C-alpha positions as CSV (number, residue, x, y, z in Angstrom):
1,M,236.8,-93.7,-167.4
2,S,237.7,-90.3,-165.3
3,S,240.5,-90.2,-168.4
4,E,239.7,-89.8,-172.2
5,K,243.6,-89.6,-172.6
6,F,243.8,-92.9,-170.9
7,E,240.8,-94.4,-172.9
8,N,242.6,-92.7,-176.8
9,L,246.2,-95.1,-175.6
10,E,244.1,-98.2,-174.3
11,D,242.9,-98.4,-177.3
12,D,246.3,-97.5,-178.9
13,L,247.9,-100.0,-177.1
14,S,244.5,-102.7,-177.7
15,S,245.5,-102.2,-181.3
16,C,249.3,-102.6,-181.5
17,I,248.5,-105.9,-179.5
18,D,245.9,-107.6,-181.9
19,K,248.9,-106.5,-185.1
20,L,251.4,-108.7,-182.6
21,R,250.4,-111.4,-181.9
22,P,249.7,-112.4,-185.9
23,Q,253.5,-110.8,-186.4
24,V,255.1,-113.7,-183.7
25,E,252.7,-116.5,-184.4
26,S,254.1,-116.2,-187.9
27,L,257.5,-115.8,-187.6
28,S,258.1,-119.9,-187.4
29,L,256.6,-119.8,-191.4
30,Y,259.9,-117.4,-191.9
31,I,263.3,-118.3,-192.2
32,G,266.2,-116.0,-193.3
33,E,266.4,-113.2,-193.8
34,Q,262.7,-112.7,-193.7
35,K,262.5,-114.0,-190.2
36,R,265.5,-111.5,-189.2
37,N,262.6,-108.5,-190.7
38,A,259.6,-110.1,-189.0
39,V,261.5,-110.1,-185.9
40,R,262.6,-106.8,-186.2
41,Q,258.7,-105.4,-187.0
42,A,257.7,-107.2,-184.1
43,E,260.0,-105.8,-181.7
44,K,259.2,-103.0,-183.1
45,K,255.9,-103.3,-181.4
46,V,256.8,-104.4,-178.6
47,E,258.9,-101.0,-177.5
48,E,255.5,-99.3,-178.8
49,A,253.6,-101.2,-176.1
50,N,255.5,-100.8,-173.8
51,F,255.6,-97.5,-174.7
52,I,252.6,-96.8,-175.2
53,I,251.8,-99.1,-171.2
54,Q,254.2,-96.5,-169.7
55,E,252.3,-93.3,-170.5
56,M,249.2,-95.3,-169.4
57,E,251.4,-95.9,-166.3
58,T,251.5,-92.2,-165.8
59,E,248.0,-91.0,-166.5
60,A,246.6,-94.0,-164.2
61,K,248.8,-92.2,-161.5
62,S,247.2,-89.2,-161.6
63,A,243.7,-90.2,-161.9
64,P,241.2,-89.9,-158.8
65,I,241.5,-92.3,-155.7
66,Q,238.2,-93.6,-156.9
67,Y,238.9,-94.3,-160.8
68,R,242.9,-94.9,-160.0
69,T,242.4,-99.2,-158.7
70,Q,240.5,-99.7,-161.9
71,M,243.0,-98.5,-164.2
72,L,245.9,-99.9,-163.0
73,G,244.4,-103.4,-162.8
74,R,243.4,-103.5,-166.5
75,L,246.8,-101.6,-167.5
76,R,248.8,-104.8,-165.6
77,Q,246.6,-106.9,-167.6
78,Y,248.2,-105.8,-170.8
79,R,251.3,-105.8,-169.1
80,R,250.7,-109.0,-168.7
81,N,249.5,-110.2,-172.1
82,V,252.8,-107.7,-174.3
83,D,255.6,-110.0,-171.6
84,Q,254.0,-113.4,-173.0
85,L,253.9,-111.8,-176.6
86,N,257.9,-110.7,-175.6
87,K,258.2,-114.4,-174.2
88,D,257.0,-115.7,-177.4
89,L,259.1,-113.4,-179.4
90,K,261.8,-114.6,-177.9
91,R,262.0,-118.2,-178.5
92,Q,260.7,-117.5,-182.2
93,S,263.8,-115.4,-182.4
94,E,266.2,-117.7,-181.4
95,S,265.9,-120.5,-183.5
96,G,265.2,-121.2,-187.5
97,F,268.7,-119.0,-187.5
98,S,272.3,-120.6,-188.8
99,Q,275.5,-119.2,-186.6
100,A,276.0,-117.1,-188.7
101,D,273.0,-115.5,-189.1
102,N,273.0,-115.4,-185.5
103,Y,276.1,-113.5,-185.5
104,G,274.8,-110.9,-187.9
105,F,270.8,-110.7,-186.4
106,D,272.1,-109.8,-182.8
107,R,275.0,-107.5,-184.0
108,D,272.0,-105.6,-186.2
109,D,269.5,-105.8,-183.4
110,R,272.1,-104.2,-181.1
111,M,272.7,-101.5,-183.3
112,E,269.1,-101.0,-183.8
113,A,268.0,-101.7,-180.8
114,S,270.5,-99.3,-179.0
115,Q,268.7,-96.3,-181.8
116,R,265.3,-97.3,-180.1
117,G,266.2,-97.3,-176.2
118,R,267.9,-93.8,-177.5
119,L,264.0,-92.8,-179.6
120,M,262.0,-94.5,-176.7
121,Q,264.5,-92.1,-173.7
122,G,264.2,-88.8,-176.2
123,H,260.1,-90.0,-176.3
124,Q,259.9,-90.6,-172.7
125,S,261.7,-86.9,-171.9
126,L,260.0,-85.0,-174.0
127,A,256.7,-86.2,-172.7
128,R,257.8,-85.5,-169.2
129,T,258.5,-82.9,-170.2
130,N,255.2,-82.0,-171.7
131,E,253.5,-83.2,-169.1
132,S,255.3,-80.5,-166.6
133,M,254.6,-77.4,-168.8
134,A,251.0,-79.1,-168.7
135,R,251.2,-79.0,-164.8
136,S,252.8,-75.6,-165.0
137,H,249.4,-74.5,-167.2
138,Q,247.6,-75.6,-165.0
139,V,248.2,-74.1,-162.2
140,A,249.1,-70.8,-164.0
141,A,245.4,-71.2,-165.0
142,E,244.3,-71.6,-161.2
143,T,246.0,-69.1,-160.0
144,D,244.3,-66.5,-162.4
145,Q,241.3,-67.8,-161.2
146,V,241.9,-67.1,-157.7
147,G,243.2,-63.8,-159.0
148,V,240.2,-63.3,-160.7
149,E,237.9,-64.5,-158.1
150,I,239.9,-62.2,-155.3
151,L,239.2,-58.9,-157.8
152,G,235.9,-59.7,-157.5
153,E,235.5,-60.2,-153.8
154,L,237.2,-57.2,-153.1
155,G,234.8,-55.4,-155.6
156,R,231.9,-56.7,-153.7
157,Q,233.4,-55.9,-150.3
158,R,234.4,-52.7,-151.5
159,E,230.7,-52.0,-153.0
160,V,228.8,-53.3,-149.5
161,L,231.6,-50.5,-146.9
162,T,230.7,-47.6,-149.8
163,R,226.9,-48.5,-149.0
164,T,227.3,-48.5,-145.2
165,K,229.5,-46.0,-145.3
166,D,226.3,-43.8,-146.9
167,R,224.0,-45.3,-144.1
168,L,225.9,-44.0,-141.5
169,H,226.2,-40.8,-143.1
170,D,222.4,-40.9,-143.5
171,T,221.6,-42.1,-140.0
172,D,224.9,-39.6,-138.4
173,S,222.1,-36.7,-140.4
174,N,218.9,-38.5,-139.3
175,L,220.2,-38.1,-135.3
176,S,221.4,-34.8,-135.7
177,K,217.8,-33.9,-136.6
178,S,216.6,-36.1,-133.8
179,R,218.6,-33.9,-131.5
180,K,217.3,-31.0,-133.3
181,I,213.9,-31.7,-132.5
182,L,214.8,-33.4,-128.9
183,N,216.7,-29.8,-127.9
184,T,213.3,-28.2,-129.3
185,M,210.8,-30.0,-128.0
186,A,212.7,-29.7,-124.2
187,M,212.4,-25.5,-124.8
188,R,208.9,-26.0,-125.5
189,V,208.7,-28.3,-122.0
190,M,210.9,-25.4,-119.7
191,T,208.9,-23.0,-121.5
192,N,206.2,-24.5,-120.8
193,K,206.7,-25.3,-117.3
194,M,207.6,-21.6,-116.0
195,I,204.1,-20.3,-117.7
196,L,202.5,-23.3,-115.3
197,I,204.4,-21.9,-112.3
198,V,203.8,-18.4,-113.4
199,I,199.5,-19.6,-113.5
200,I,199.6,-21.1,-110.7
201,I,201.0,-18.4,-109.2
202,L,198.6,-15.7,-110.6
203,E,196.1,-18.2,-108.9
204,L,197.7,-18.4,-105.6
205,G,198.1,-15.1,-105.6
206,I,194.6,-13.7,-107.0
207,L,193.2,-16.6,-103.8
208,G,195.2,-15.2,-101.6
209,G,192.9,-11.6,-102.5
210,V,189.8,-13.3,-101.6
211,V,190.9,-14.7,-98.8
212,Y,192.4,-11.3,-97.4
213,W,189.5,-9.8,-98.3
214,K,186.6,-11.6,-97.4
215,F,188.1,-13.0,-93.6
216,F,190.4,-9.4,-92.8
217,S,188.5,-6.4,-94.5
């Protein structure tokens, strides 16, 4: 199961149903005021069970899809059990009272039902508010995490750019040195060519002088 809250609610619901079942089954043993008190206690248990079921349904609907179907299936079984106990409770509560008892019971029951309804609405509103706040906190935490990751990534990119800039500076310096070396080599090559040309000219002059002296003098 993916939700610890759902499991805790399921334990609470199982405990509530286990307590409710003997209360409903024992209603036939009571009469008069005792039976009215027993019915009220059982009805409170039914409302408590329905409230837990609503919270479980909310939790199940927000669960991942791979767990949601299983959670909703178990929830439907619990709802059927509670509905059956509620039917048995109504059947038991409608029997065993005189007309005056029924009138007093219905009047008190309507008042208590109205109060319990308002109380349940308050609980539901509070639960929705808590869930909304929890989602807001989660979104804020996720936003903070994204911001931290972005700042970290920007810091890493800045370091990369700084290293790249340093490498470009070193490369430019190396290129300048290379250009100077190439210029020096070019000058030396030109000097060597000039010297070689002068030597060749001198050799040709000497060779021409020798030929002239040998054949024409």
